[in-house]
N, C-alpha and C positions, 0 to 999 in steps of 0.2 A: 504494500500500500504506500503510495507516494504522498508526502505531506503537501498541503495546499500552499500556494504562493503567499496567501495572507498569513498563514501560520508561520511560515519561514520568516516573513518580514517582521512579525511580532517578536519572534525569537531573537532576530538580529538587533532590533531596537532594545529589547530587554537586556541583552548582553552588553550592548554599548552603554546603556545607562548605568549598568553595574560597575563599569570601569572609568567613567568620566567623573573627575572630582567636581563636587559642587561647592560654590563659595559659601563662606560663613554667612549667616543671616544677620540682619541688623539687630543689634542688641545681644549678639553672641557674647558669651562670657569669655573673658581673657584670664589667663593665669600668669602671674608674674612672680619670679623668684629673684630676690635681691641678694647679691653677695658682695662683700667688701673685697677690694683689691688694693695693692700698693698705690696704684694710680688713681683710685676713686671707687666708684660703685658700678657693678655690672648687673643689668636687669635681663634675665632670660625670659623670653615671651613665648607663650603657647596660646593658641586659640582653639575653640571647639568647632570642629568641622562637622557638618551635618551627616556626612557619610563615613568619615574615617575617625571620628572622635578627636582627641587632643592631638594637635599638630604643632611641632616646633616651628615658630615663626622667625626666630633669630634673637638678636639681643640689642640692647641700647646701653651704651657706656657713658657714664658721667665722670669726667676727669677732674682732678683737683684744680687744674689750670683753667677750668671753665669750658673746655671743649665738650660737646655732646656728639657722640659717634653712633650712627645707626648701622647695624650689621645684619641686614635681612638674610634669612636662609636662602642660599643659592644666589646671593647678590654680592656686590662689592661694598665694603664699609665706606661710609661717607660722613664727613663732619657737617653738622647742621646748626643753624642759628635759631630755627623755629621747629621744634619737635612736632607740634601738632600739624603744621602744614606739610612737613616732610613725610610724616606717616600717612596723612590724607592723600598725598600724591601717590605714594606707594600702594595704598589700599585701593585707590581708583584704578591703577594699572593692573593689579593682581586680582582684585575681587570685584571691581566695578562699583565700589561703594566708598567714597572718601570719608563719609561719616564714621565708618569703623576705625579709620586711622586717627581721627580726632578723638574718638571715644577712648582708644587705646592710649593716646598721649595723656589724657586726663587721668586714667588709671595709673599709668607709670609715674607721672608727676606727683600724684597724691601719695602713692606708696613710698616713693623715694624721699618725699618731703621737700621737693624743689619749689 
């Protein structure tokens, strides 16, 4: 018995959806872990992904000399003067939602006490 074209198409779509990462939704919780370093504070960031659970998003470094460095997972570290706008730009590129970046900046700055 040969499967119908519609059944095969449904199977292909279901398999594709199972392997396509979905972006975090607005209001998604973030998990930040702060650790002290000789040069300042390091903030490891994870976000809750709808399909994969907790995902490592990278880190933010606050140096004693005033520099703030964003080191996204899979990206190049960069110095920023405006954490909220830098994270908003990154979230817009990766997740299509700049508000998530601004929300993350608020969480980080509140936790670090900046």
